[in-house]
N, C-alpha and C positions, 0 to 999 in steps of 0.2 A: 432283121428278124424275118424268117420265112413264114408263109401262111400256115404251115403245119405247126410251127412253134407257137404262133399266135393262138391257134385252136387249142393246143395243149394247155397253154397258160390260162385261156379262157375257161376251159373245163375245170382246171384247178381252182380258179376263182369261184366258180359256181359251187364247188364243194367246200370252199373256205380253207383250202390247203395252202394257198399262196402266202409267202412271207411268214410261215411258221404258225399259222392257226387262224381261228375265226375271229372276225372283228365284230363291230357293233351291228353291221348290216350284212351278215353272211359273207364276210371277206372284203367288204368295201373299206372298212375303217383302217386296216393296216397300210393302205396306200396313202393315207392322209397324214400330213405333218401336223395339222391343226384341225379343229372342228370348223363347221361352217353351216350357213343356212341351207345349203343344198343337201348336205348329208343328213340334216335334221329331218327333212321332209320328203326326199325322193328315194324310193326303194332301189336296191341294187339291180333288180331285174329291169327296171326302166332305164337305168344307166347303161346296162349291157346292151339293150336294144338301141339306145341312142348312139352308142359308140361302135356298134357292129360294123358299120361301113366306113370307119375312119381310115383314110389312106395317107401314108407318108408320101408326099409329093417327090421327095428326093430319091426314094427307093421304089416307089410305085408298089407298095405292099400295104395290106391292112395291118394296123397296129392299135389294139384296144388299150394297151397300157398308156400309150402316148395320149390317147383321148382322155383317159382318167386323170392323167397328170394335168391336162389342160383344164378339166373341170375343177380340180383342186386350185389351180392358179387363179382362175377367173371367178370362182364362187367361194370356195371354202377358205382360202388364204387371203382373200381380198378384204382389207379392213373397212373399205367403204360399204361393201355388202353386209359385213357383220354389224357395222354401226346402224345401217338402215333397218336391220332386223331387231334392234333394241326397242321394242314396243311395250306399251303398258299392258297391265294384266288382262288376259282374255283375248288379246289380239294376235296370238300366235296362230289361231285358226285362219285369220285373214292372210297372214304371211304364207301359210301353206297353199291357200287358194291362189294367191298371186303367182307363186313359183310353179305350181302345178299347171297353170294356164300357159306359162312360158315353155315348160318342158313338153307339154302335150303338143304344142305347135311344132316344136323341134322333132318330136317323134313322128308326127305325120309327114314331116319333110324328109327325115333321114332313115326311117325304119326299112331295113332290108335293101338299102341303097348305098352305093359307093360314092363317097365325096372326099375331095382332097382336104388335107389338114387346114389349108387356108380358108376354105369355106366354113369348116367347123369353127375356126378361130373367130371369124366375122359373126356367124350366127350366135354363138355362145356369148360373145361379148355384148351383142345387142340385147340378148335375153337378160344378161346381168344388169345392163343399164336400165332396162324396163323395170326390173325388179326393184332396183334402188329408187327409181323415181316413184313407183307406186307405194312401196313400203315406207318411204320417208314421210308420206302423208298420213300415216296411221298415228293415233294418239301416243305420245311418249310419257304420259303422266305415270309416275310411280305411285304404288299403293302403300308405300312405307309410312308408318305413323310414328313420329319421334315421341320420346327420346330414347326408348329402351325396348328390349324384348326381341326374341328370335322370331322373325316374321318371314317364313319361307315363301309365302305366296304373294308377297307385297311388292317385290322389285320388278324391274324390266326383264324382258325375255333376252336370253343370251344364246346366240347361235353357236358359240364355242362349246357350251355344255349342253345345248338342246333343252334347256329348262329355265325357269325363272330363278334368278339369283336371290339369295336371302338378303334382307336389309342389313346393312353393316352397322347395327346398333349393339351396345353392350347389353348383357343380360340384366345387369344391376341398374335399377332406376334410382334417381336422386332421392335422398332422405327427405321425407316430409315431416315437419314438426307439428305435434299436437299438444297444446297446453290445456291442462285440465285441473280442476280443483279436487282435492281429496274428498272421498266419499261420494263423488258423482259417478255417473255412468258414462262409458265410452264404447264406441263401435268403430271398428276398422274394416274396410272393405278391400279385398284384393282385386282392385280395378285393373282391367286389361283392355286397352282401346282397340285391339285387333281381334280377329276371329281365332278361336281355339278349337282343337279337336273335341269331340264329345266325351272321350274317355280320359278326362284329366284327373290328376291327383294333386291335392293342395296340402302343402306342409307349412305350418306356422312354427316359427322359432323365435327365441327371446334372448337378448343380451342384457343382463341386469345392469342398471344405472348408467351405462355408457352410451354415447352416440357413436355408432360404428357401422362399417360394412365388411369388416373382417370376418370371414366365415367361421374361423376357429373359435370365435368368442360366443357363438350362438348355441343354444341348447334347444332341442326339439320339444315342442309343446303339444301340438295336435297333428294328426295325419288323417286325411279323408277327402271329401269333395266340397266341404263348406268353405266358401270364399269370404265369409263374415266371421270376424273374431270380436267377441263382446266381453266386457268386464263390467259386471253389475255395480260394483262399489270399489272405486279405485283407492288404493292405499299407496304409501310411499314405496313399498316394495315392488310396485308395478312400474316404477319409473325405469326407462331404458329404451332399447331399440327392438322393434318387432319386425320380423322378416316373413314375407309370404312368398313361397316358391311354387310355381305351377309346373307339373310334369305331365307328360303323356308317353307311356312306355318308359324308355330310358332317356328320353330327350327332355331337357329343361327349356322352358319357353320364356320365363321372366322371373325376376326377383324384385318384389316391392318392399320398401322400407318405410316404417313410421317410428319417429322418436317421440315418446310420450314424456312430457315434462309435468310433474305433479307438484302443485302448490299446496302446502299444509293448510288446513282449514283455519287454524288460529291466526296464522300469518295473513291469510286472505281477509279475515274479518278485521284484523287490526289495520290493514292497508286501506280497506274501504272506509273505516271510521276516520282514519287520518286524513284521507282525501276530502271527506265531508267537512271535517274541522277546518282544514286549510281554506276551503271555499268560504267558510263563515268569517274568516279574518281578512277579507279583501279590503282595500282602502275605501273608507267612507261607508262601510257596511253594505256596499253594492255587490251584487252577484253578476256573473257573466250572463249576458242576454241569451235567452233561449226562446223557442217558439214551438207551438203545436204540442204534440204528445210529449216531446222531449222536455219542454218547459214544465208541463204538468207533472211528469214523472220526477223531474229534478226537485220541484217544490214539495212534492209529496214526501220525498225522502228526507227533506230538511225539517218538516213539521215536528217530528219527534224531538229533534235536537233543539229547535226553538222553544218547544214546550218545556223541555228540561231546563233550558237557560232561564226562562221566565220564572219557573218554579224556584230555581236557586236564588234569583234576584229578590223575589218576594220573601223567601225565607231569610235572606240576609237583611232585608229591610225590617222584618219583624224582630229579628234578633237585635238589630241596632236600636229600634224603638224601645225594646224591653230593657236594654242596658241603660239607655238614657233615663227611662222612667225609674229604674232601680236606683240610679245615681242621684236623681232629684229627691227621692224619698230619704236616702241616706243623709243628704245634705240638710234636709228639713229636720230630721230627727236630731242631727248634731247641733243645729241651731237652737232647738227647744231645750236640749240638755244644757247648753251654755247659759241660756237665760235663767233656767232654774237654779243653776249654781250661783249666779250673780245675786239672785233674790235671797238666797240663804245667807250669803255673806253680809247682806245689809242688816239682817236681824242679828 
């Protein structure tokens, strides 16, 4: 390629006309097969300055395109460089500072100077190695909070996309069961463990009776910004699955599920009485040992039952004594009548 052709192609690159249109950075992107940390942080103008004096040793001519391809191979398509750039939240700024320092040193060495492609190869590879070494020491901790929800700012930085990846969690959270007695009060919170935008919209939905996560079974209940759903007095018709979905714009961030199981009040009362009665029938009349407040509470709950049992025993005793007394009187009367009859017969 002649010097005139290189200049013409460079001018096309400045206008973004090369390879059919503008790329991400004024014509730089079309030359890349993949993304990379270099193209995320270095402007095309600096790359043009860096590659201005790139000379093909074999033909002894300047060739900017060959320099750009070298940058792609050493930085953008290098898996080791990309992996080194996978840092935790907020550390992309340090990535840029590390790479800028390496590029600035190369610019000072190469700007407006001719250098053979072998020199470029050596200096660029050294810069890449320095970047890998420094970037690999940055924190790699992910900000993703399991188990569910779209968390766009929680993952590691990705040099291929030049942004933080979203956490790979489902929108739907596991169903949480809530057991409640009829006529009692219940509150459900749309808890989200990660940060949300300020302009959120909260939609509560209900699937009657069933425990499900199938969206077609839910009916919309409320729409607004309230993340609390309250039922003052629960009835059997409130049993089922409640879904809370959080939106911002057209984007859904999370779906939280609660399955509410309602116990009828009569059944609950019968169960409590049966448990107390079962305890009173333990072998030897002994109760399970308890201590502290639990023991006092347990004994207090048994006092009404014991009082009722003692009352019943006393009533039974009184009735028994009454029957015995009545029987003795009847026998005495019968004996007197017999004696009187015998006396009459004697006369």
